[in-house]
C-alpha positions in Angstrom: -11.9 3.9 -13.2 -11.5 0.4 -11.4 -10.4 1.0 -7.7 -6.9 -0.3 -6.9 -6.1 -3.6 -5.3 -3.5 -2.2 -3.1 -5.2 1.1 -1.8 -8.1 -1.4 -1.2 -5.8 -3.3 1.0 -4.4 -0.6 2.8 -7.7 0.6 3.8 -8.6 -2.5 5.6 -5.3 -2.6 7.3 -5.7 1.2 8.4 -9.6 0.0 9.9 -7.8 -2.7 11.7 -4.8 -0.9 13.1 -7.6 1.8 14.2 -9.7 -0.6 16.3 -6.5 -2.0 17.3 -5.0 0.8 18.9 -8.2 1.4 20.6 -8.7 -1.7 22.4 -5.0 -2.2 23.0 -5.4 1.6 24.6 -7.7 0.4 26.7 -5.9 -2.7 27.7 -2.4 -0.7 28.3 -4.6 1.7 30.7 -5.7 -0.9 33.2 -2.6 -3.6 32.6 0.6 -1.7 32.0 2.2 -1.3 28.3 4.8 -3.9 28.9 2.3 -6.4 30.1 -0.3 -6.1 27.3 2.3 -6.3 24.2 3.3 -9.8 26.2 0.1 -11.3 25.5 -1.1 -9.2 22.2 2.0 -9.9 20.2 2.4 -13.6 20.5 -1.4 -13.8 20.1 -0.9 -12.3 16.4 2.4 -14.1 15.7 0.1 -17.4 16.0 -2.2 -16.0 13.8 -0.1 -14.7 11.3 2.2 -17.9 11.3 -1.1 -19.9 10.5 -2.0 -17.5 7.6 1.4 -17.8 5.9 1.7 -21.1 6.0 -1.9 -22.4 4.8 -3.5 -19.2 3.7 -1.2 -16.9 2.1 1.6 -18.7 0.5 4.7 -16.7 0.0 8.8 -17.7 -0.3 10.6 -17.7 2.9 13.9 -16.8 1.8 17.4 -15.8 3.4 16.4 -12.2 1.8 13.3 -11.6 3.8 15.6 -12.3 7.2 17.0 -8.6 7.4 13.4 -6.9 6.4 12.2 -9.2 9.1 14.5 -8.2 12.1 14.6 -4.4 11.0 10.0 -4.9 11.1 10.6 -6.6 14.1 13.0 -4.3 16.4 11.0 -1.1 15.1 7.4 -2.3 15.3 8.2 -3.3 18.9 9.2 0.3 19.7 6.8 2.4 17.8 4.2 -0.1 19.5 5.7 0.5 23.1 5.9 4.1 22.4 2.4 4.3 21.2 0.8 2.6 24.2 2.9 5.0 26.3 1.2 7.5 24.7 -2.5 6.4 24.5 -1.9 5.8 28.6 -1.1 9.3 28.9 -3.2 11.7 26.5 -6.7 11.3 24.9 -6.9 8.6 22.3 -8.7 10.8 19.7 -5.6 13.2 19.6 -2.8 11.2 19.9 -3.6 8.4 17.1 -3.9 11.5 15.0 -0.7 13.0 15.3 1.2 9.5 15.2 -0.5 9.2 11.8 1.0 12.4 10.6 4.4 10.8 10.8 3.9 7.1 10.1 2.5 8.3 6.9 4.8 11.4 6.1 8.2 8.8 6.5 7.3 6.0 3.8 5.6 8.8 1.1 9.2 10.6 1.8 11.0 7.1 1.3 8.5 6.1 -2.0 9.0 9.5 -3.6 13.1 8.9 -3.3 13.0 6.0 -5.1 11.2 7.2 -7.4 7.3 6.4 -7.2 5.4 8.6 -9.5 2.6 9.8 -7.9 -0.8 11.2 -10.2 -2.8 14.3 -9.6 -6.0 12.9 -7.9 -3.5 10.9 -5.7 -1.6 14.0 -4.6 -5.1 15.9 -4.0 -5.7 12.8 -1.8 -2.4 12.7 0.1 -3.1 16.8 0.8 -6.4 15.6 2.3 -5.7 13.1 4.6 -2.4 15.4 5.6 -5.5 18.2 6.4 -7.6 15.5 7.8 -5.2 14.3 10.7 -4.4 18.3 10.9 -7.7 18.9 11.8 -8.8 15.6 13.9 -6.0 17.0 16.1 -7.0 20.0 17.0 -8.2 20.6 20.8 -9.9 23.0 22.5 -8.1 25.9 24.5 -9.1 25.0 27.6 -6.4 24.1 30.1 -8.0 21.2 32.1 -8.6 20.0 28.1 -4.8 20.1 27.1 -2.9 17.2 26.2 0.3 16.4 28.4 3.5 17.3 26.6 4.6 13.9 27.6 1.5 12.3 25.5 2.4 14.1 22.0 6.3 13.5 22.3 5.5 10.0 22.7 3.1 10.1 19.9 5.8 11.8 17.9 8.1 9.7 18.4 5.7 6.6 18.1 4.6 8.1 14.2 8.2 7.9 13.2 8.9 4.3 14.1 5.8 3.2 12.5 6.4 4.8 9.8 9.7 3.2 9.5 8.2 -0.1 9.9 5.8 0.4 6.9 9.1 0.5 4.9 10.4 -2.5 6.5 7.5 -4.2 5.4 7.2 -2.4 1.9 10.5 -3.0 0.8 10.8 -6.6 1.7 10.6 -8.9 -1.3 7.4 -9.1 -3.1 7.4 -12.9 -3.2 7.3 -12.9 0.8 4.0 -13.2 1.3 3.6 -11.9 4.9 6.4 -13.7 5.9 8.3 -10.8 6.9 5.3 -9.3 8.9 5.2 -12.7 10.7 9.2 -13.2 11.7 9.1 -9.7 12.7 5.7 -10.2 15.0 7.8 -13.3 17.0 11.0 -11.1 17.4 8.7 -8.7 19.0 7.0 -11.0 20.8 10.1 -13.0 22.4 11.6 -9.3 23.3 8.0 -8.3 25.1 8.4 -11.7 26.9 11.9 -11.4 28.1 11.5 -7.9 29.2 8.3 -9.0 31.2 10.2 -12.1 32.8 13.6 -10.2 33.9 12.0 -6.8 34.5 8.2 -6.8 35.5 8.5 -10.6 36.6 5.2 -11.5 35.9 1.6 -10.9 34.6 -1.3 -11.0 37.1 -3.6 -13.5 36.4 -6.1 -12.0 38.1 -8.0 -8.5 36.6 -5.9 -8.8 33.7 -7.8 -7.8 30.3 -6.9 -10.9 28.5 -9.6 -10.2 26.2 -8.7 -6.9 25.0 -4.9 -7.7 25.2 -5.5 -10.9 23.1 -8.1 -9.0 20.7 -5.9 -6.1 19.8 -2.7 -8.7 19.2 -5.4 -10.4 16.8 -6.6 -7.4 14.8 -3.0 -5.4 14.8 -1.5 -8.6 13.1 -4.0 -9.0 10.8 -3.8 -5.1 9.7 0.3 -5.8 9.4 -0.2 -8.9 7.2 -2.6 -7.2 5.2 -0.6 -3.9 5.0 2.5 -6.0 3.3 0.0 -7.4 0.9 -1.0 -3.6 0.1 2.5 -3.1 -0.2 3.1 -5.6 -3.0 0.1 -4.5 -5.3 0.6 -0.6 -5.2 3.0 2.2 -4.3 4.5 2.2 -1.0 3.8 6.4 -1.0 0.0 5.7 -1.7 -0.9 2.6 0.5 1.1 4.1 3.5 -0.6 7.3 3.4 -4.3 5.4 3.4 -2.9 2.5 6.1 -2.1 6.4 8.2 -5.7 7.2 8.0 -6.7 4.7 11.1 -7.2 7.7 13.6 -10.3 7.9 11.8 -11.6 4.4 13.5 -9.4 5.1 17.0 -11.3 8.8 17.5 -14.6 7.9 16.5 -14.7 4.5 19.1 -13.5 7.3 21.8 -15.8 9.6 21.0 -18.9 7.0 21.0 -17.4 4.4 23.8 -15.4 6.3 26.1 -17.3 9.6 25.2 -14.2 11.9 24.6 -15.2 15.2 23.4 -14.9 16.1 19.6 -15.2 19.6 18.5 -16.7 20.7 15.1 -13.2 21.3 13.6 -12.4 17.3 14.8 -15.6 16.2 13.0 -14.8 17.8 9.9 -11.4 16.0 10.2 -13.3 12.8 9.9 -15.0 13.3 7.0 -12.2 15.2 5.1 -10.0 12.0 5.9 -13.2 9.9 4.5 -13.0 11.8 0.9 -9.5 11.7 0.9 -9.8 7.4 1.0 -11.3 7.7 -1.7 -9.6 10.0 -3.6 -6.2 7.8 -3.2 -8.2 4.8 -3.6 -9.0 5.9 -7.2 -5.9 7.7 -7.6 
């Protein structure tokens, strides 16, 4: 059985998202959420514009505009909430929680639109849900518990990310990556205005420029690749695969930031990898 192209693209986007969340979370801890997004989003928008214009040709029609506006508004809100969560709690805990909702919302929309799932795909979806639950487990020591604010931000961010994925997935299939591109520019303009009006400046010295720009490039690539994945596979499937990005974030947090992982969380990463295989083949 050959793997589905849409599923493989979704897997690429999930890895890129996971690394982007880690890098962006580090930058936000050093310089603040709004300041980082005002740099990372325009960087990603420039990259997507180049790819949409010269590499991945698509039709930029009037039908794309409503989905791009929705993606821009929802996507910016999602990233703001995500970075707010990452600055308040451990990455290895926050990231998997966002994935629960970000994977669930598109699945409900896809099934509601009549998408049918194979038995292997259903097993893979169940495995992904179990994996996220296991990775989210933490010890019972009070000093290691995640603040409630971080958990609430994570849940809200997951819902917003799920709606963002739906916006990309339901946009015209002929659009290429223009929905993600225009949405990124809408968010970029919004973030720059917020910083200019309320924060007034981005410090030139000590600002994590490389981290912020790297996060923008990785996140933009993930969004563009996911839009291509949604055009080549079922929304319910590619969204669940895309929501497996916590595996990359958790591993990076473990080995670079030395965030501790218990045995249950390690088993969750393993289950996530098995779920990816099942979803890709299913």
